[in-house]
KOLVEXVEX-356245 format. One record per residue: chain; x, y, z of N, C-alpha, C in turn; residue in three letters. Coordinates in Angstrom, 1 decimal. Example, Ala and Ser with C-alpha at 12.3 -4.5 7.8 and 13.67 -1.06 7.14 Angstrom:
% KOLVEXVEX-356245
+-----+--------+--------+--------+--------+--------+--------+--------+--------+--------+------+
! mol !   n.px !   n.py !   n.pz !  ca.px !  ca.py !  ca.pz !   c.px !   c.py !   c.pz ! type !
+-----+--------+--------+--------+--------+--------+--------+--------+--------+--------+------+
!   A !   13.2 !   -5.7 !    7.8 !   12.3 !   -4.5 !    7.8 !   13.2 !   -3.3 !    7.8 !  ALA !
!   A !   12.8 !   -2.2 !    7.1 !   13.7 !   -1.1 !    7.1 !   12.9 !    0.0 !    7.9 !  SER !
+-----+--------+--------+--------+--------+--------+--------+--------+--------+--------+------+
***
This chain:
% KOLVEXVEX-356245
+-----+--------+--------+--------+--------+--------+--------+--------+--------+--------+------+
! mol !   n.px !   n.py !   n.pz !  ca.px !  ca.py !  ca.pz !   c.px !   c.py !   c.pz ! type !
+-----+--------+--------+--------+--------+--------+--------+--------+--------+--------+------+
!   A !    1.6 !   -5.1 !   -0.8 !    0.4 !   -4.0 !   -1.6 !   -0.6 !   -5.4 !   -1.9 !  MET !
!   A !   -1.3 !   -4.8 !   -2.4 !   -2.8 !   -5.1 !   -2.5 !   -3.4 !   -4.7 !   -3.6 !  SER !
!   A !   -5.0 !   -5.1 !   -3.8 !   -5.6 !   -4.8 !   -4.6 !   -6.6 !   -4.0 !   -4.0 !  ILE !
!   A !   -7.9 !   -3.5 !   -5.1 !   -9.2 !   -3.5 !   -3.6 !  -10.0 !   -4.6 !   -4.9 !  LEU !
!   A !  -11.1 !   -4.4 !   -4.0 !  -12.2 !   -5.5 !   -4.8 !  -12.9 !   -4.3 !   -5.9 !  SER !
!   A !  -13.2 !   -5.4 !   -7.3 !  -13.6 !   -4.3 !   -8.0 !  -15.1 !   -3.9 !   -8.2 !  THR !
!   A !  -15.6 !   -2.9 !   -8.2 !  -16.8 !   -2.5 !   -8.0 !  -17.3 !   -0.9 !   -7.9 !  GLY !
!   A !  -17.8 !   -0.7 !   -8.1 !  -18.8 !    0.9 !   -8.3 !  -18.4 !    1.5 !   -7.1 !  ARG !
!   A !  -17.4 !    2.9 !   -6.6 !  -17.9 !    3.7 !   -5.6 !  -18.4 !    5.0 !   -5.6 !  TRP !
!   A !  -19.2 !    5.2 !   -5.1 !  -20.1 !    6.3 !   -5.1 !  -19.6 !    7.2 !   -4.3 !  THR !
!   A !  -19.6 !    8.5 !   -4.5 !  -19.2 !    9.0 !   -3.2 !  -20.0 !   10.5 !   -3.1 !  CYS !
!   A !  -19.9 !   10.9 !   -1.8 !  -20.9 !   11.9 !   -0.9 !  -20.0 !   12.9 !   -0.3 !  GLU !
!   A !  -21.2 !   14.2 !    0.2 !  -20.3 !   14.9 !    1.3 !  -21.3 !   14.8 !    2.4 !  LEU !
!   A !  -20.8 !   14.2 !    4.1 !  -21.8 !   13.5 !    5.0 !  -23.0 !   15.3 !    4.8 !  PRO !
!   A !  -23.9 !   14.4 !    5.5 !  -25.2 !   15.7 !    6.1 !  -24.7 !   15.1 !    7.7 !  GLY !
!   A !  -26.2 !   16.4 !    7.9 !  -25.7 !   16.4 !    9.9 !  -26.8 !   16.2 !    9.8 !  ASP !
!   A !  -27.5 !   16.6 !   11.1 !  -29.1 !   15.9 !   11.8 !  -29.8 !   16.6 !   11.0 !  ALA !
!   A !  -29.6 !   17.6 !   10.1 !  -30.8 !   18.2 !    9.7 !  -30.9 !   18.3 !    8.0 !  ALA !
!   A !  -30.1 !   17.8 !    7.1 !  -29.8 !   17.5 !    5.5 !  -28.9 !   15.9 !    5.5 !  SER !
!   A !  -29.7 !   15.4 !    4.6 !  -29.0 !   14.3 !    4.3 !  -27.4 !   14.0 !    3.4 !  PRO !
!   A !  -27.0 !   13.2 !    3.0 !  -25.8 !   13.5 !    2.6 !  -25.9 !   13.9 !    1.2 !  PRO !
!   A !  -25.0 !   14.7 !    0.3 !  -24.9 !   14.9 !   -0.7 !  -24.0 !   14.7 !   -2.2 !  VAL !
!   A !  -25.2 !   13.7 !   -3.0 !  -24.1 !   13.1 !   -3.5 !  -23.2 !   13.7 !   -4.7 !  ARG !
!   A !  -21.8 !   13.5 !   -4.9 !  -21.2 !   14.0 !   -5.9 !  -20.5 !   13.2 !   -6.7 !  GLN !
!   A !  -21.8 !   13.0 !   -8.1 !  -21.2 !   12.2 !   -9.1 !  -20.3 !   12.2 !  -10.1 !  PRO !
!   A !  -19.4 !   13.3 !   -9.6 !  -18.3 !   13.6 !  -10.6 !  -16.8 !   13.1 !   -9.7 !  ALA !
!   A !  -17.0 !   12.8 !   -8.9 !  -16.1 !   11.7 !   -7.8 !  -16.2 !   10.6 !   -7.7 !  GLU !
!   A !  -17.2 !    9.6 !   -8.1 !  -17.2 !    8.4 !   -8.7 !  -16.3 !    7.9 !   -9.2 !  ASP !
!   A !  -16.4 !    6.3 !   -8.9 !  -15.2 !    5.7 !   -9.9 !  -15.3 !    4.4 !   -9.6 !  PHE !
!   A !  -15.7 !    3.3 !  -10.5 !  -15.5 !    2.1 !  -11.1 !  -13.8 !    1.7 !  -10.7 !  GLU !
!   A !  -13.5 !    0.0 !   -9.7 !  -12.4 !   -0.3 !   -9.5 !  -13.0 !   -1.9 !  -10.9 !  ILE !
!   A !  -11.9 !   -1.6 !  -11.1 !  -11.9 !   -2.6 !  -12.9 !  -10.8 !   -3.6 !  -12.7 !  VAL !
!   A !  -10.7 !   -5.1 !  -13.4 !   -9.1 !   -5.2 !  -13.0 !   -8.1 !   -4.9 !  -13.1 !  PRO !
!   A !   -7.2 !   -5.5 !  -13.1 !   -5.3 !   -4.7 !  -12.9 !   -5.7 !   -3.8 !  -13.0 !  ASP !
!   A !   -5.8 !   -3.2 !  -11.3 !   -5.3 !   -2.3 !  -10.9 !   -6.1 !   -1.0 !  -11.6 !  SER !
!   A !   -6.6 !   -1.2 !  -11.9 !   -7.4 !    0.3 !  -12.7 !   -8.6 !    0.7 !  -12.7 !  SER !
!   A !   -9.0 !    1.4 !  -13.0 !  -10.2 !    2.5 !  -12.4 !  -11.2 !    3.1 !  -13.4 !  TYR !
!   A !  -12.5 !    3.2 !  -13.9 !  -12.7 !    4.0 !  -14.8 !  -13.9 !    5.3 !  -14.4 !  ARG !
!   A !  -13.9 !    6.0 !  -14.8 !  -15.2 !    7.1 !  -14.2 !  -16.3 !    7.4 !  -15.4 !  ILE !
!   A !  -16.8 !    8.3 !  -15.0 !  -18.6 !    7.7 !  -15.8 !  -17.7 !    7.7 !  -17.6 !  ALA !
!   A !  -17.0 !    8.8 !  -17.6 !  -17.3 !    8.8 !  -19.4 !  -16.1 !    8.1 !  -20.2 !  ASP !
!   A !  -15.7 !    6.8 !  -19.1 !  -14.8 !    5.7 !  -19.4 !  -13.3 !    6.4 !  -19.4 !  ALA !
!   A !  -12.9 !    7.1 !  -19.2 !  -11.9 !    7.7 !  -19.0 !  -11.2 !    6.6 !  -18.0 !  ARG !
!   A !  -10.0 !    6.1 !  -18.2 !   -9.4 !    5.2 !  -17.3 !   -8.2 !    5.9 !  -16.7 !  ARG !
!   A !   -7.8 !    4.9 !  -15.7 !   -6.2 !    5.1 !  -14.8 !   -5.6 !    4.3 !  -13.9 !  GLY !
!   A !   -4.9 !    4.1 !  -13.4 !   -4.5 !    2.7 !  -12.1 !   -4.1 !    3.3 !  -11.1 !  THR !
!   A !   -4.3 !    2.7 !  -10.2 !   -4.2 !    2.8 !   -9.0 !   -2.7 !    1.8 !   -8.0 !  TYR !
!   A !   -2.3 !    2.1 !   -7.1 !   -1.7 !    1.6 !   -5.7 !   -2.3 !    1.9 !   -4.8 !  LEU !
!   A !   -2.5 !    0.5 !   -4.3 !   -2.5 !    0.1 !   -2.8 !   -1.4 !   -0.7 !   -2.1 !  ARG !
!   A !   -1.5 !    0.6 !   -0.6 !   -0.7 !    0.1 !   -0.1 !   -1.2 !    0.1 !    1.8 !  LEU !
!   A !   -1.4 !   -0.4 !    2.2 !   -2.4 !   -1.1 !    3.3 !   -3.2 !   -0.3 !    3.3 !  GLY !
!   A !   -3.7 !    0.5 !    3.9 !   -5.0 !    1.0 !    4.3 !   -5.5 !    2.1 !    3.2 !  SER !
!   A !   -4.4 !    2.3 !    2.3 !   -4.2 !    3.6 !    1.6 !   -4.3 !    2.9 !    0.2 !  ASN !
!   A !   -4.6 !    3.6 !   -0.8 !   -4.4 !    3.9 !   -1.8 !   -4.7 !    5.6 !   -3.0 !  PHE !
!   A !   -3.6 !    5.2 !   -3.6 !   -3.8 !    6.0 !   -4.5 !   -4.1 !    6.6 !   -6.3 !  THR !
!   A !   -4.5 !    7.0 !   -6.3 !   -5.1 !    6.8 !   -8.2 !   -3.5 !    7.5 !   -9.0 !  MET !
!   A !   -2.9 !    6.7 !   -9.9 !   -1.6 !    7.0 !  -10.4 !   -1.2 !    7.0 !  -11.6 !  THR !
!   A !   -2.3 !    7.6 !  -12.1 !   -2.6 !    7.5 !  -13.8 !   -4.1 !    7.8 !  -14.3 !  SER !
!   A !   -3.9 !    8.5 !  -15.3 !   -5.8 !    8.7 !  -15.6 !   -6.2 !    9.9 !  -14.7 !  GLY !
!   A !   -7.6 !   10.5 !  -15.2 !   -8.0 !   11.7 !  -15.0 !   -8.0 !   11.8 !  -13.4 !  PRO !
!   A !   -8.0 !   11.4 !  -12.8 !   -8.1 !   11.3 !  -11.2 !   -6.3 !   11.1 !  -10.7 !  PHE !
!   A !   -5.4 !   11.3 !  -11.3 !   -4.0 !   10.6 !  -10.9 !   -3.8 !   11.9 !  -10.0 !  ALA !
!   A !   -3.0 !   11.7 !   -9.1 !   -2.9 !   11.8 !   -7.9 !   -4.0 !   11.7 !   -6.4 !  GLY !
!   A !   -5.1 !   11.7 !   -6.6 !   -6.3 !   11.9 !   -5.7 !   -5.5 !   10.6 !   -4.8 !  ARG !
!   A !   -5.9 !   10.8 !   -3.5 !   -5.7 !   10.0 !   -2.6 !   -6.7 !    9.5 !   -1.3 !  ARG !
!   A !   -7.1 !    8.2 !   -1.0 !   -7.3 !    8.0 !    0.0 !   -7.4 !    6.7 !    0.8 !  TYR !
!   A !   -8.4 !    6.7 !    2.3 !   -8.2 !    6.2 !    3.5 !   -9.2 !    5.1 !    3.6 !  HIS !
!   A !   -8.7 !    3.7 !    3.5 !   -9.9 !    2.5 !    3.8 !  -10.5 !    2.8 !    4.4 !  LEU !
!   A !  -11.2 !    2.9 !    5.5 !  -12.0 !    3.0 !    6.7 !  -12.5 !    1.1 !    6.8 !  SER !
!   A !  -12.9 !    1.0 !    5.8 !  -13.3 !   -0.5 !    5.3 !  -12.8 !   -0.6 !    3.8 !  SER !
!   A !  -13.2 !   -2.1 !    3.7 !  -13.4 !   -2.4 !    2.7 !  -14.5 !   -2.7 !    1.3 !  GLU !
!   A !  -14.9 !   -1.4 !    2.1 !  -16.6 !   -0.6 !    1.4 !  -16.3 !    0.7 !    1.6 !  THR !
!   A !  -15.8 !    1.6 !    2.6 !  -16.1 !    2.3 !    2.6 !  -14.1 !    3.6 !    2.7 !  GLU !
!   A !  -14.1 !    4.3 !    1.8 !  -12.6 !    5.4 !    1.3 !  -13.3 !    6.8 !    1.7 !  SER !
!   A !  -12.3 !    7.5 !    2.7 !  -12.6 !    8.8 !    2.7 !  -10.7 !    9.4 !    1.7 !  GLN !
!   A !  -11.0 !   10.6 !    1.6 !  -10.5 !   10.9 !    0.5 !   -9.5 !   12.0 !    0.8 !  ARG !
!   A !   -8.3 !   11.8 !    1.0 !   -7.5 !   12.5 !    1.6 !   -6.9 !   13.9 !    1.5 !  LEU !
!   A !   -6.5 !   14.7 !    1.7 !   -6.1 !   16.1 !    1.0 !   -4.3 !   16.2 !    1.2 !  GLY !
!   A !   -3.8 !   17.4 !    0.0 !   -2.8 !   16.9 !   -0.2 !   -1.8 !   16.9 !    1.4 !  GLY !
!   A !   -1.9 !   17.7 !    2.7 !   -1.5 !   17.0 !    3.2 !   -2.2 !   15.8 !    4.5 !  ASP !
!   A !   -2.3 !   14.9 !    3.6 !   -2.4 !   13.5 !    3.9 !   -3.6 !   13.2 !    5.1 !  GLY !
!   A !   -4.5 !   14.7 !    5.2 !   -5.6 !   14.5 !    6.6 !   -7.0 !   14.4 !    5.8 !  LYS !
!   A !   -7.5 !   13.0 !    6.4 !   -9.2 !   13.7 !    5.5 !   -9.4 !   14.3 !    5.4 !  PRO !
!   A !  -10.3 !   14.6 !    3.9 !  -11.1 !   15.7 !    3.7 !  -12.2 !   15.0 !    3.8 !  LEU !
!   A !  -13.5 !   15.7 !    4.2 !  -15.0 !   15.3 !    3.9 !  -15.6 !   14.2 !    2.9 !  ALA !
!   A !  -15.2 !   14.1 !    1.8 !  -15.6 !   13.3 !    0.8 !  -15.1 !   12.3 !    1.1 !  LEU !
!   A !  -16.2 !   10.9 !    0.8 !  -16.5 !   10.2 !    1.5 !  -16.5 !    9.1 !    0.4 !  ARG !
!   A !  -16.4 !    7.6 !   -0.4 !  -17.0 !    7.1 !   -0.9 !  -17.1 !    5.5 !   -0.7 !  CYS !
!   A !  -18.2 !    4.9 !   -0.9 !  -18.6 !    4.0 !   -0.4 !  -18.5 !    2.7 !   -1.5 !  VAL !
!   A !  -18.5 !    1.8 !   -1.9 !  -18.3 !    0.6 !   -2.8 !  -20.0 !   -0.4 !   -2.6 !  ARG !
!   A !  -19.8 !   -0.4 !   -4.1 !  -21.1 !   -1.3 !   -4.2 !  -20.8 !   -2.3 !   -4.9 !  GLY !
!   A !  -21.9 !   -2.8 !   -5.7 !  -21.3 !   -4.4 !   -6.1 !  -20.3 !   -4.9 !   -6.9 !  GLY !
!   A !  -20.1 !   -5.7 !   -7.8 !  -19.1 !   -5.9 !   -8.3 !  -19.2 !   -5.1 !   -9.4 !  ALA !
!   A !  -18.0 !   -4.7 !  -10.5 !  -17.8 !   -4.0 !  -11.5 !  -18.7 !   -4.9 !  -12.7 !  ALA !
!   A !  -19.7 !   -4.5 !  -14.0 !  -20.6 !   -4.6 !  -14.7 !  -21.2 !   -5.5 !  -13.9 !  GLY !
!   A !  -21.6 !   -5.7 !  -12.9 !  -22.6 !   -6.4 !  -12.3 !  -24.4 !   -6.3 !  -12.5 !  GLY !
!   A !  -24.4 !   -4.7 !  -13.0 !  -25.8 !   -4.3 !  -13.2 !  -26.0 !   -3.0 !  -13.8 !  GLY !
!   A !  -27.3 !   -2.4 !  -13.6 !  -27.6 !   -1.2 !  -13.6 !  -26.9 !   -0.4 !  -13.7 !  PRO !
!   A !  -26.0 !   -0.2 !  -12.3 !  -25.4 !    0.3 !  -11.7 !  -24.2 !    0.8 !  -13.1 !  ALA !
!   A !  -23.7 !   -0.5 !  -12.4 !  -22.1 !   -0.1 !  -13.2 !  -22.0 !    0.0 !  -14.8 !  SER !
!   A !  -23.6 !    0.4 !  -15.5 !  -23.6 !    0.3 !  -16.8 !  -23.7 !    1.6 !  -17.4 !  SER !
!   A !  -23.8 !    2.6 !  -16.1 !  -23.7 !    3.6 !  -16.0 !  -22.2 !    4.3 !  -16.2 !  ARG !
!   A !  -21.2 !    3.8 !  -15.9 !  -20.4 !    3.8 !  -15.8 !  -19.0 !    4.3 !  -16.5 !  MET !
+-----+--------+--------+--------+--------+--------+--------+--------+--------+--------+------+
***
């Protein structure tokens, strides 16, 4: 068991050759200390990381699961454990600048 690096995760649906990715701000979250996360309206929850997967275990995103393709990129998993189109990318550290002040 390990933890995620603190920072804001910005989520989007991928684009294609004709269109850019589409931001999904309602899916954004910020990892904060103590195996916790928060969303834009300041509600908080906890997560559990096991290897390259993590699950939101409480709070507004409880039950959501993600697969880490790297320490800075994840993909949301469906109920069947298969990857969904939504991907999230980690930016800077929590509380580290203007982006995190919006969370």
